[in-house]
N, C-alpha and C positions, 0 to 999 in steps of 0.2 A: 195234576201231576207235573205240569211244566208251564213255563211261559209259552205263549203261542205266537210264533212268528211266521207261520206258513201261509195263513189265509190272506186273501187280497184285501179284505176290509180291515183298515187300520194297521196293515202290516208295516207300512213305512214309518208311521209314528212310533210304533212299539219298537221297531228295529233301531230307529234313530235314538230313542231313549236308552236302549240297552248299550248302543255304541258310545253314548256319552257317559256311561258308567253309572247310570241311575237305576239299573234293573234291580227290582226288589229281591233280596235274598230269601231263600227258603227259611222256614221257621227254625229257630235254633234248637228246638227239641227234636227228638228222634221218633215222635209218635207216628210219622208217616213212613218210617224206614221199611217195615215189613211189606206193606202194600206196594211200595216202589220196587222192592226186590222181586216180589211175586209177579209184578207187571213185566219186569225185565225177562223173567223166566218164561212167562206166557208168550212173550214176543220171540222166543227162541234163543235167547242169550244164555249159554251154559254158565253157571255160577259156582264159585267155591269160596270158602271163608278165607279172609286175609287178616294180616296183622292190623293193629290200630295204634294210635298215638299213646305213648307213655308220657308222664310229666316232663315238661320242658320240650326238648326236640327228640325225645327217645322213641323207642319202638317196643311194642309188647312182646316181641320175640326175645329169646335168650342170647342172641348174638351181640357180643360187645362191639360197639361201633358199627351197628347195622348200616350198610350203605344206602338202603332204600327204606327208611323207617315208615311203617304204616302203609307201604305200597306193594307188598309182596304177599303171596299166598302163605297160609299156615303150613300146608303139607307139601312135601316134595313131589307127591303124586297128584298135584293139582290138575294135570291134564286129563287123567282118567277119573278123578274125583268130580270134576265139573259136571253139573247136571242142570236140567230144567225141571226136575221132579218137584212138584209143589210141596209134598209132605216132607221131603228131605230139607228143602230150603227153609220151611217153617221150623223144623227142629233146630237147624243151625242158628237161625235168627233168634230163637227163643233161648237156646242154651248158651249162645255167645252174644249177649246183647250189646257188647261194645265193638264187635268185630266189623271191619270193613269186608267187602266182597270184591273179588275180581271176576271178570268174565274172560273166558279163554277164547282167543280169536283163531280164525282159520278153520273153524268147524261150520258155523252158520254165517258168521259175520267177520269182517275185518274192521280195523279202525285206522283212519288217516289222522294223524296226531301232529298238530302244527303249533308254532308259537301263537300266543293269544292275539296279538295285534294283527298278525298276518291272517289268522283265521277269521277275525272280525271283518277285515276288508274282503276276504274271499266270500264269506257268507253273504255280505251285502251285494256283491257282484252276482253271485249265483241266484239269489232271490230276484234281483232286478232283471236278470236274463230269463226268468221263468223256468230255471232248471230245478228239477225235483231234488230237494235236499232231505235226507233222512234225519234220524235223531242226532242231536249234537249236545255234547256235555262240555261244561267249562270247569277247569281245574284251577283253583286259586294259586297254584304254583306257576301259573303263566302259560297254560296250554289249552287248546281247544280241540276236542275230539269229535271227528265226523265218523259216525257209524254207517257202514256200507255192507252190501252183500260180500261174501268171500269170493276170492278168485277160484275157489274150488280145490278139490284134491284129486289128482289124476289116479286112475287105476294102476298105471305103471309108474312107479316112483322115478324111473329114469326120464320120464317126460316132464318132471317138475322143473320149470325154469324159474329161478329166483329173480326177484326184482332188486335192483341196486339200492332201493329204499327200504328193503325189508328190515324190520327192527325186532330184536328179541330182548328180553329183560336184561341180559348181560351186556348188550351193546348199546343201550339207550343213550349213554353219555357221548357216544360217537355220532349221534344223529341230532344235533341241536336244531336243525331245520325240520323238514318234513320226515316223519317216521311212518312207516307202513307196518302196522301190527297184523301179522297173518299167522301162519302155522307156527306153533311153538312159542307164541307170545300171549300177553294178556294186558288188560288195563283195568284200573279201578272202575267199578260201576257205581253210579249214583244210587243212593246218597252215601258218600264216604267222607271221613274226616282225615285231615292232614296234620302233621306235627306243627307246633307253634302255639303262641298265646293269643292269636287273633281269630280263632275259630275258623281256620281255612278249611275249605270243603271241595268236593267234586259234586256238581249238581247239573241237572238237565236244564238247557235253555231251549231245546226243541225236544219234545217228548217222543215216546215210543209209539204214539199213534201214527207217526209218519213212517211210511214203508221204507225199508232199506233200499238205497239206490245202488246201481252199478258203480263201483269205485271209479271207473274210467270217465264217467260223466262229470266228476268233480276234480279229477286229477290235474288237468291243465290249469284251471283257475287257482287251485291250491299251490301248485308249483310256481306259478307266476307271482302270487302274493308273497310266498316265502322268499323268492329271489329279490323282490322289491324290498321286503322287510330287511333283508341282509345287505341291501345296497348293491345288488348285482343285477346284471341284465338277464332276463329270463332266457333259458336255454331249452329250445324245443327239439334239439337233435335226438333226444331220447324220449320223445313224447309218447311213443308207442312201444312200451316194453313187451317182450314176448310173454304172453299169459296163457294159462290153460284153465279151462272151466270144466 
């Protein structure tokens, strides 16, 4: 299902190979699409159908000049539509063979979404430090996605304290560095296809066999790497955001 970077045996060699850009790509065909989607659902990631690339750099949706081609859900009701039900996902996958899928964050899992180079540096540091890292996906549009446990949903909505890094679909352009996808957001789940003529994709580099970690165990290293990537000094003054679980 994925390249394996988590084990001690051979980990450094495989990670170094990946960091040098020689990681083998997934097969170009979609024969493994349905098993990967079902594996995501079995791991607890709620899924819903999404748009897919049209010829050129277009989108399968009817929107002229779609701002996020092939990266958004098909239905406006994606939050309530998202499910882990195997039968429903099989129906969607078979009736919509070209569709990408999104996974709704903030229910079971969150996603810490960082620039690719910053993410690669952070992943190497995390593994070298022996910190448990969960599933990680790479998007060929230059992002690395760290899947974590969610911060949770409080019973009292007044107790929800947002994080300054919270990212929602409509605000993604405002967060070129670290994005925290939680309630009300989503990401493409592998395998997914992106617009363009070069076969760009979203694919796993660490699979769903790795348990979801607490996001706070990754946050400091990710913020440091993003700051260094942006040519800034890391700022730890807000290292502990008020969270509710």
